[in-house]
Structure formats: structure tokens, C-alpha cells
N, C-alpha and C positions, 0 to 999 in steps of 0.2 A: 400442665408446663413443665417442661424439663430444665434443671439446672445445667448451667453452662460454665466452663473455666472463667474464672474472674468475678464471677456471681459472688454477692455477700447473701449468705443466706442464715437464716435463726433456726439453730437445732437444739431439741430435744433428745437426750440419748443415754442409755445404758451401757457402761463397759463391763463386761466381766470375763472371768479366764475360764477357761477349757472347764473347771471343776465347778463352774457356776459362782463361784464367790463374784461378788462385785468390787470394782479396784477404782470404778470413778462413775459418777453419774450426775446429770443435772434435772433429771426428771423427780420433782416434788413430790406426786402421786406415789410412786415408788420408792421413794424414801419414807413417806410417811407408811405405809403399809408394811413395810420392814422395818418400822423403827428404826433409821439407823440417824443416828445424830452427827450431822455435817451442815455446815454452812454452804447453802445452795444458791449460786446467783440467779438473779430472776430473770437471766438473758444470757444466751451465749450467742453469739455471731463471729461466722468466720468466711474469710475468700477463699474460696475453691481455686486449688492450685496454689496456693502460697504457702503449704504446710502449716497450716494453724492446727491441723488434727493430724494423726500418725499418716505416715504417706499411703498405706493401702486402705487405709479410709476417705483419706481425700481423694485419691484415685477413683475408688467406687462412686462416690455421691454425684460425679459429673456426667451429666447426662440421665439420669434419675427424675422420678416425677418428684416434685416440690407437692409436700401435701401427704406421700404416701410411705404407710408404715414399711421400714427396710429391716431386713437382718441381713448381718454379713461376720463372716468367719475370717480373720487377718491373720496369716501365718507370721511368725516373727520376724522373719526377713522384714518385712513391709510394715513391721510397727516399731520397736526399740530395737529391733538388731539382735544378732547371734550374742551369746557372751563370748566377750575376745578375752584369751587368755592374758594379751600385754599389759589385761585393766586389773588383774589380779597383782597384790605386791605384798612381798614380806615387811612387817614394819618393826624396829625394836621394840619390846616390850618396855624398856625406861621410856620412851614417848609417852608412852600413854599413863605411866606412874608420875611423871611429870608434870602432867593435866591432872593427876588425880581419878584417873578415869579407869577403873577395873574392868579390862575387856574380857568381854564373854562372847560365845558364838552367838550372831545374831544381832548384837548389837549397833545401831548405825553412829558413825564417828564421823569426826570432821577431822582431815590431815591434811596439811598444807593447801587447806581451801576447797579439796575434794571431798565429795562426801561418802562413804565407803560401808560394807556391812561385815563387819567381822565375821570370818567364816571356821578358823580354828586356830587354837594357841598353843605353841609348842614350842620347846629349849628356848624360851626369851625370846622369841618372835612370834608375830602375830599375821597370821594371814587375814589381809584386806582385800574384799572384792570391790571395785569402782566402778563396775557395770552398771547400768540403770538398774534400778530394783526389777523392771518388769523384761529385762535384756532376756532373749532365749524364751520368752512365754510367748503363746500364741492367744490372740484376742478375739472376744466376741464382740459384736455391738447389736443392738436393736437402738434405731435411729429414725427420726423423721425431720423434715427439713420442713418446718412449720410455715415458711415464707419467705420470701426474696426480698433484699433491703434494696430500696431503689433510691431513697433520700440521701444526696452527699453529708448533710448532717448526721443521718443515722449510722452510715458508712463508717464516719470518722469515730462517733462515739462506741460503735463496734468495737473497732479495733482497738482503741485505747483500753476498753475493758479487758477484751482477749488478752492483748499483749502486758498490759502493765496495771491488770486489776484494780482500774479506776472505773468506777461505779457512777453514774447519773452525773457525767461528767457535763458542764455546761460549754456547749459548742454553737455558736452562732454561724451561718452560712449567708453571704452575699455574693451574689455573681462568679458563684464557684470556688470562693475564697472562704477557706473556715479561721474562725476566730476560736481558739480553745483557751477555756479558763481551767487550769490545773497547774500543779506546782511542779513544772518543770523547771529546771533551769536552762535560762537563754542559750546557753552554749549546745542544750541536745535539739536545737530549732534544725537544723540542716539535715540532722539524722532524722528527724522526724517526718519532716518535710518529703525526704526523699524516700522514704519507706510509703506515707501514704500515697504519694504520687504514682510509686510502682503499682500499686493495690487499687488506686482511683484517677485513673487519667485525667479525668475532666477536672480535678482540682487544679487551682492555679497556684495556689500558694495557700500559708498559716500564718497566723500572728498568735503568738504565745501572750496568755497573760495570766497572772496571777490570781486565786481567785479570793474576794475580800473575804475576812474573815470578820466574823461577828465578835463585838467588843461585851 
């Protein structure tokens, strides 16, 4: 069976840079073999065509066979983009001193709600790179689409896990209406429903309920 745009699929993958170093994975066997100490989700579900993964990988998976082990190289332009010179900024050294931060090259910092990496410190000014950490890097993926997700309930749960890092969410489905028991404020309902309907055309609507807390 070949995967099509709009399909929900469960994937197992290892993402590497061109020097073979791993930057991301959800393959527990590889993590155990390489003694990688990281929390790995039980599953990763994506909707093809919705950019749940980098564009080059998203496009590559369409029309590929489910269950087949795949290898693909993604150029930076189709991953996290090239380095944008406009995202380099000179920040006064005093800003860091006020926060009791000793700025050194390579340090990851928060400046006005933006995350960047210090590139250099000179003359009372700090050069900070606000590009994505993998901007300008080509990526290599070993990936397999384990199965296609057909259940509306599992599609909703997969979306919530992928986009909100909510694991094992209680989702009930009846006549294409989903009841989601998760800690979402009621103000998020319209946005959440619109995003889900875009990915799941058969979804008629959602109800949000706060999960019960154990006493």
C-alpha cells in the first residue's frame, strides 16, 4: 500500500547530519544500541502533506510504500532552510550582565522571547544567531511508515501527541464527533477544531472536557 497526501501514518525514524551524528530519533532499538539517554515517545503519528515533519521529508513520503525501510537525504532548503543573515543580531553586552549571564560562544540564550546561539563577543557587543539550530544543514533520514491510521479516534490522538506533546489522551468518538479529555482551555476549541477538520475531513466536531484528577 502506498501512502497518499492526507494519510495519517505512524513512523519510526532516525535523523542524522551529514557527519552521521544523530540529531533526532524515535527508534528505541537504535537509541538502546547507541546508549542514547533520551525520552522517546511510544509512537509518532504524522499527517502527510501538513508539514508535521520538514518539507523535504513530508514530500518524499507521499507515494512511498507503507512498511518499506526508506533512506533519504534532505537538502537544507527543504529542511530548516538556509542561514538567514537577517537573523543575526548584535546585542549589547550589558543586556546579558543585567540577567547575570556570562555570554560565551556556543551558549544558547533567550533574548526578548527569541532563542539564539552566541557566535562571538567583542567590543561590548554580542553576536547572536537566531536561526534555527539546524538551519543550513543537510539532513539524512532512515525511516519506515509502520502503518496507516484509519480510526478517527487514533487520528485525533496522534495529532494531539505530535503537536501538543499530549500522550495517551482520552479520546472518545461517536458518529464522527470527538470528545477530547485534555487540559485545553475552552478558548482553544475553535482553533483546535479547525486544525483537526483540516486534517480529518470526516470529523464533524469536537467537545473539550477537562480530565478528572485523582484525589
